[in-house]
N, C-alpha and C positions, 0 to 999 in steps of 0.2 A: 378250770384247767389253767395251770401256770404256763406262761409263755416266756421262753428265754431266747435271747438273741444269740445266734452263733457268734462266738468270739472272733473268729477269723473274718466273718462278714462285717462285723462292726469295725474291726481294726482297718480293714481295707477301705470301708466307707469313710471312716474318719480321715485316713491318709489322703483319699481322693478329695474330700471336702476341704482340707486345709492346703491342698496343692502339693502333696508329696508324690513324686513319681515312684516307680518300682525300685529305682536305685536309691531312694530315700533322700533325694535332693529336692529342695523347694523349687517349684515352677513359678515363673512370674505371673501373678494373678492378683486382681484387686482383692482387698480384704473385705469379707462379708461376715456379718454376724446377725443372727435373728433372735429376738427375745421371746418370740412365740412361734408355735407351729404354723399359725395362720400367716404370719409375715413370711416365713420361709416358703410356704406353698403359693402365696401370691407372687413371690419372686420366681418360683418354678414356672407358674403359668405364664408370666410375662416373658421369661426366657424361651419357653416352648413356642409361644406365639410368634416370637421374633426369629426363631431358628438359631438361637444363641447357645451352641453346644458348650462353650467354655463356662457360661453362667450356669447351665444345667448341671455340669459336673460339680459345681459348688454345693449343690443341695441334693445330690443323689449318690448312692453307692454305685459301683461299676455295673452290678446286675440290674439295679432299678433304672439306671441310665438307659440300658438296652431296652428295657420294657417301655420306657417313655418314648424312645425313638420308634419303636414298633407301632405306637399309637397313631403316628402321622398319616398312615393310609386311611384311617377311619375317623380321625378327630381333628377338627380345626377350631380355633377360637376357644381354647381351654380357659375356664373361669372357675376359681375356687368358690364353692357355695358355703361350706362350713366345715369345722373340725370338731370332733367330740373326743373327750378323754376316754381311754379304755379301762382305766383303773389299774393298768400294769406299767404305767410310766410313758406309754406312747399314745398316739392319737390316730384316729381314723379320720381322714379328710376326704370330703366328697366334692367332686368337680362336675361341672356341666360343660358340654361342648356341642358344637354344630358338626354335622357331617359334611364332607367335601361335596361340592356341587356335582361331581361325577358319581357320587355314591347313590345307592338305591333309595335311601331314606333322606327326606328333606328336613326332618325334625331335629330334635335334640337327643343327645346321648348323655350318659353319666359314667363317671369313673370313680373308683374308690381306691385310695392309697393309704399306706401306713407310714406315719411320720414318727421318728424317734429323736430323743434328745442327744446332743453331742456337745463337747466342749466348744468346738468351733466347727461349723458355723452356728451353733446353738441348736438347730433342728435340721434334719435332713430326711428325705424320702428313702425308706429301705424296703418297701414292699408295694406291689401293685396287685390289686385283686379284681381286676377286670373292668369291662365296659358293658353297658346295657342300654337298651333303648329307653328313653325317658318320656 
């Protein structure tokens, strides 16, 4: 099955990734660029763990940013495990996380995200495909 990225989603994601607001003006943000999906997702995990929303916007589309934010109630200490090429130009990246102390499970969980190439920042998260117990 061929997978195509919705053009509007990619355009919005790229605009967000390079710091363009809805008015098309550049926002003040540090320049980031990643040569590999792994580098972008390590950056994402670090930003997530620090609660740095500005940094998260550098490597997420608006929709995937919301999905990452929704994880906070169930996932702490996010860590990239590995990424694998899909053969369609994007990557599936797998993360491990701990559950919050107040959560019912003291073990580890896992998350699976889709990472796509972009001119800038090089790679960004455009899809989230869930969490599960590890």
